[in-house]
Residue, then its C-alpha position, 0 to 999 in steps of 0.5 A: m705446321k711447318k718444319l722447325v729449324p733448331e736455329l729458330e728455337t735457339l733464337a727464340e730461347q735467347v730472345g726469351h732470356f733477354i726479355e726475361y732480363w727486362g722483367f717479362k716472362k721468357i715465354h713472352g720473348r719466345i712467342w714474340t720471336f716466332l710471330y716476328v719472323s713468321k711470314e704469316p700470322m699464327d694462331a694460338t694452337e700453332l704457337r702452342m705446338r711450336l713452343k711445346v707449352s700448355k694452352a693456358l700458358i699460351s692464352m695468358s701470354l698472348s693476353d699479356l703481349i696484346e695488353y702491351e701492344v707487343i703483338e696484334d690480334l688480327g681477327k679470324g684467319p683462314r681456319g676460323t681461329t684468331v691469328f696474331r702477328a708481332n707489332p712490326n714497330v719495335s720502337q712503338v712497343i718500347i715506348g708503350v712498355l715505358r708508358k704502361r709499366e715503367r711510368k707506374v713503377i717510377g710513380q711508386v718510387v716517387t710516392a715512397q720517397r716522398l712518404m719517407q721525406s715527410i717523416p720529421a728530420a729529428e725522427q729520421e735522425d733518431v733511426g739513423i737516416d740522413s735527411k739530406r740523403i733522402e732529399s738527394l735521393g728524391e732529386m735522383i728519382e726526379t731526374a730518372r722520372a723526367g728522363l722517362e717522360f722525355l723518352i715517352q714524349m719523344g715517341p717512337i724512333d724513326p727506324s732509319i736513325v736506328k739503322a744509321l746508329a747501328g752502322s756508325k762507330f757508335g753502334s759498334 
């Protein structure tokens, strides 16, 4: 195992916090960071030793990251163990997460709102609910759902566009 620099540990920790903010586990961000910056793919044992976590946590986390296509299983490495690397197309990863996770969540919100809207207006009024607000909420949810679908259909963003935005006044 190569020597670890504290700066890499700090970076992995901060990416972990960021990923956790978006509803994943901190360990997912930490694993992804180590794999993303590594010159060579890594196996579970090397990741476990670098991150100082249990074998079970690494195993479950790698499975989660593969499911969302955040990392790739490259098969057997030189030592005969399965090696992994970060999916280099971050835009593709984001679209995949939107498709697999956010689409499901917003679908549940749509279903719950429609169920609420199906209650007769008089009954809603009896319990102090404004039926027009329920309808308005449905319109907001539909706008969010349509926006999500637009992003998913748009697909991965060309990295040159991201670089151009980052270098423009918009990116600063």
